[in-house]
N, C-alpha and C positions, 0 to 999 in steps of 0.2 A: 863567624857565629850565627846561626837561624834566625831569623824573628819569631818573635811565640806567632801562633794564629792564631789570628781573630777569634778562629772559631772554636778553639779550645778555653780562650779567658770569658768562652761568656754560654758559657757551658756554668749553670751553679749547682755547688757540689751536693752527689746528693739526699747528704746528712740534716740539710742548712732547706729553711725553712723559703721559703715563698717571697718575690716580692710586699708590700703589707699582710703579712704575716699568716698569710693562709699555707697550709704546708701542704706541701708537693704527691702530685697524684699516688695514690696505694696501684706497687707496683701487683704485676700477675702471678697471685699463688702459683707454683712450681705444681704444687701437689696437684691443683685443680686441674680438668677436665671437664669435655665437652658434657655436656646433659645430654644423651644417647633414651631411646626407650624401652620403660620398666622393662619387655615386651620379651627384651630380647636376653632378658636374664633366667628365662621358661624354658628355655632350651636352649644345648649340644649345639656347635656349631659343628657340618659338616665333619668328616673329618675320610682321606683317603686312606685307599692299602698302602699296608707301609713297604718298600722294597725288599727287597730278601740282605742278606745281612752274607759280608764274602765270610766268606770259609778256608784253610788253604786248603790242598788236596779235592775240593766237594767246584759242583758248575752250580751253583744259583741260580732260585727257582722262584718265581713271582708266585703266585697265589692266592693273591688277598686283593683282588680286585675283578673279577671275568672277569677276565681279556682273554678273546680268545687269540687263539695260542697258534694257529697257523696259519704257513706265510700268506699274505696277499695275492688276492686273482691277479696274475697277471696280466689280463685286458685293465683291472681297475689303477696300475698302478701307471698305466701309458696312456690309461687319458689324465688321469693326474702330472705327470710330466706337461703332457702338450697344452695342460691350460692353466702352468707355473708361469702366467706370462706377465700383464702388469701392477704391479700389485695397487698401482695407482685411481683406477678405473675402482665404482661399486659394482656389488653381482647386485646379477637381478634381486628385490627386494620379497615381490612376491614367488617366484620358482618353481617362474611355469613350465618350462622344462619337467624336470623334480618334479611339480605336482599331476600335471600329465600324464606322467610316467606309473605314478601312484596312480591314478583315477583308471588308468586301461587296466594295468594290472590288480584292480582290488576292487572292481568293480564300481567305482562310488563320482557322485559330481564331480566337478574344478569347483564349486560355490563348498566342497565338505575338506574340504582337509585345507590344515594350515603345516606351512616346515618352519624347522624350530631352530638352535642349536641347543638339539642334541630335545632329551625328553622332559631334563629337570627342566629346562627355559619352560616346556608346559607347564608340567606342576607350580612353578612358579602366577607364571599367568591365569590360570585355572583360583585358585586364588582369591589372587586382587579384580580379577573382575565377579568371584563370589560370598568377602569370605569381608570382615573387618570385628569389631571388636562384640559388636551385637547378639556376632553368627558360632552357631557348633561346624567343628570338622569330623569324621566320623572316620579311621580306621588303624585298619588288624599292624598288632601288634604282641611278638618284631619285628615289625616289614621296617622296609626300606628306610632309611634317616630323615628322609629330607621331607616326606610327610611331618614332622614333624616341627619343624622348621622351615615355612615355604607357607606355614595355617598358622602357624606364631609370631611369623615376622606381621601377616597380621592380622595381631591380635587374639585372631579366636579362638575361642574355650575348644580345645581341641578331648574328643572324648577318642583315648585308645581300647579296643576290647582285641584286650587276651583273647587270645591263638583257643584252639583247642591243642589239648596234649601229645595231640599225633601236625600239630604243626597248623592244622587246617584254620580255613578262617574261620568263627563262632559269627554262620551269615544269621543264628535266629538273634544270642546278644544284638550285635550291629544292632539288622531291626527295632530292635526296642530299645534299644539308643536315640532311632528319631523324638529329636523335640519336634513342636515347632520355630521352635530360633535354631534346625537342620539346613543349614549351608551345603554342603556339604559332603559326599560320604566316598569314599573313593578305594582301590578293591586293587588287589597286588595278581594276577594270575599266570606262572610260580608266581611260589608268595619265596621274595627276595627278606631274609635268608635263609628262608628252611628249605620251598619247595615244593610243596606239595600246589599239587592243579585244582579251581574254579573243574567246579560241574558244570555242563549246561543246566540242567535244569534242574540245579538250588537257586544261577546264579537270575536265570527267568523269574524262579518261586521269589525270591528277593529284592528283584529290584520291581515284581508286581505287590508288595506294599510297603516300597517308595511310594511319599510323597509326588506330582509331576513336579514341579516347583522347584523338586533338589537334585542340581548337579553328584551325576552319582560321574567316578572318574576311575576307566578302567587299566590297571599298566600293564603291559602287558605289551615286556622288551625281550623279555629272552619270548614268547611264545615259538620262534620256530622252532626252540627245542622238545619242549613236551608230545607224550607220547602214547601220554593215559586216553584210554577209550570214554566216548563222551564227556571229556574238555571243551570249557568255551570257547561259544565263536565269535568271538566280537563282534568282528563284523555282519554275522547275523543279530545282531541284539541290535546298534547300533541301526540298521531298522530298524527295526520293530521296537527302541526306544529312544522319543527324541531328548531326550534329557540326561543318554550316554552319552559321551566321550570315551574315545578310545586311542588312548597310548602306543608310540610304536617309535622303533627310534635302531638306525644303521650301527648301532655302535657293539651288536652282538654280535648276531649270527653273520654278520656280515665286516664286520672284522673291521669297521671307523671311529671304535671311539674316538682315535683323538681327531678328527673331521670335527666333531661334533652337528651331528645333525638328529633335527629326532622327528618326527609329524604322529598328527589328530586324525578322525576324523571321523564329525561330527555330526548336527545337522548342521545346518546354511545361520539361523543363530546366535547359535555356541558358536561358528567361527567367529560372528561378527563382533565378537568380544571380547576370542582370544587376540583377533587382529588388530586390537585396542591398548591388548595387554604386554606384545612380542616385540622384541628390543627390532626395530628396522636393518635391516643391511646386517642381521645379522650371522646369513651360511652363507658362506665365502664364495666365491663361483668355480672354486676348486672344487670346494665339498659340495655343491652340488653338481658336482660332471661328476664329479667320483662315484655319488650315490648312482645316480641314472644309471652307471656303467654297471653299476654291482645285482642294480635294481633287474637291470640289463641279464643276465647272467642268473634270476632265480633259482630254476632245475641248479645251477653247482650253490648255493646257499645252500639250500638244500640239505642238498646231499651233505654237505662239508658239515649241519649244523646234524644231522645223522651219522655222521662218523664223532661224531665230538656227544649227544646223548646213550647210542654203544658202549662210546667209553664211560662216562656217570657211571652206568648202572652195572660198565664192569666194577666200575671202581669201589659203588653204593655194597655191592652181597655180596664183594671179598671183606668191608667192613660187618657188613651184618656176622657175616662167619666169626670171626675175631668177633661176636661178642656184642660190639657196637650196636647202638637203639639208632640206627637212624630213618628220618619220616621216606616216607618218597620224596622221588629225585626226583624232578621233569622240568630241570633248565642246566646250565654248567658248574651245577656247587654241587653239593653233598653239608647236607650241617650237620653238625657236630652237639648235639644238644648237655653240657659238658658241665653249666652252670657255672660253682664256683673254684671248677681244676681249665676251667677256660684261659686263664692267663699261663700258667703253669704244661697246657701243649704245647698255647701257640712258640712259652720261651722252650717250648723241649726241641719245636722245626722248628725255631731263627738258628739253634743250634746246629745242627743240622744244615742252613742256608735254602732255606723255604723256606718263604709271606706265607699267614695263613692269614685270616681276618675273623677278633681274636672282640665278636659285639657283647658280648658279657655275657649272657646265658649260654651261648653255647659261641663252636668257630663253623665258618664257611671255611667251604676250600672247594677250589674253581678245578678246576678239573684244565689240567695243560700236558704236559711232558707226561711219555711212557712211563723215560724215568722218573721226572717229577712223584708222578702217585708212589712207581713205585717205591718210593724211601720215603711216604707216606704211609705207607702203610706198615711197612719196618717202626718207624718212628711209633709209628698206633698205636701195635703188636706191644712196643715195650711200658710202652706207657700205664697201657689194658696192662700186666704183669705185676709194675712199680705198683701202680694206685688200688689199684683191683681183686689183686693176686689171680 
């Protein structure tokens, strides 16, 4: 027979009072939780596009995340393989080779560039260097879902300025929303999710009304797909306005969303601030090398973007011919402002093995394979007949 463990006999019964008559320490309440910032309750989390449902007899298509559906450039894949070597080593934190390539391609100085883990990290860093609970941020709405998240996370008061009826920025209303507490303004061209592109003339007129101490971020994640005459020229704006920072990415036209490479072009003082807020060693050596190789195939990237833009125009025109009110489409997606019928349209697509992005006010449809777009056109026609007669 085993002897009693002395440790067992030394442990008092949980219900018995401790020696000396004092009660035992209160146990933690299982229902209690750590105290988090109240600001977290003021905005939703970022929710990525859903994957498609598998439906027997149908090929599934994901048109919910604005991914580039064309196959990767062979040279980029070869570069990725060549750089898949030793993951124990840190990457170049300065991303020097990639920044040198960008500087040569864009005609800017090395001190005007910062490379980050996607343009999303830039949005986080921009709010960290400009905003806190004493400030206000202005951005169009609906627009990219991370704008309320990043500005809300730092406690900044958010001024969401409604788009015009045709899905464009209301720059007059945004200018009117500026106060002495405004620290950050975000513009998005082409606007995600509605599609219209800002015009250079209107943006310059707007910037002339913005105080010099207010930072303006121009999000050009989809600029390569835009074809409208007079579209905004972000690089020239950076040269002319010291308080403007340009956000771009390798995720969309370059087709490198999984590698997470973004970059900002700004005046050196702004770049210095961003470098204090971005994650060290955030962009892997493999990602930097792949982005640089893609940059070296600039003409091919733009040609592929033009192919997607053409498919977009054909798709948007076909929807308009069915009777849909489609705003100007200047990116790799098309917007249907369906309002309360958005969920029903999403469900109709899901039933046909197609994932689209339901954003409440409407549905965003990414440009994908021709078979996918043909299927969506069939769904849209049947939906319009059923719901609109």
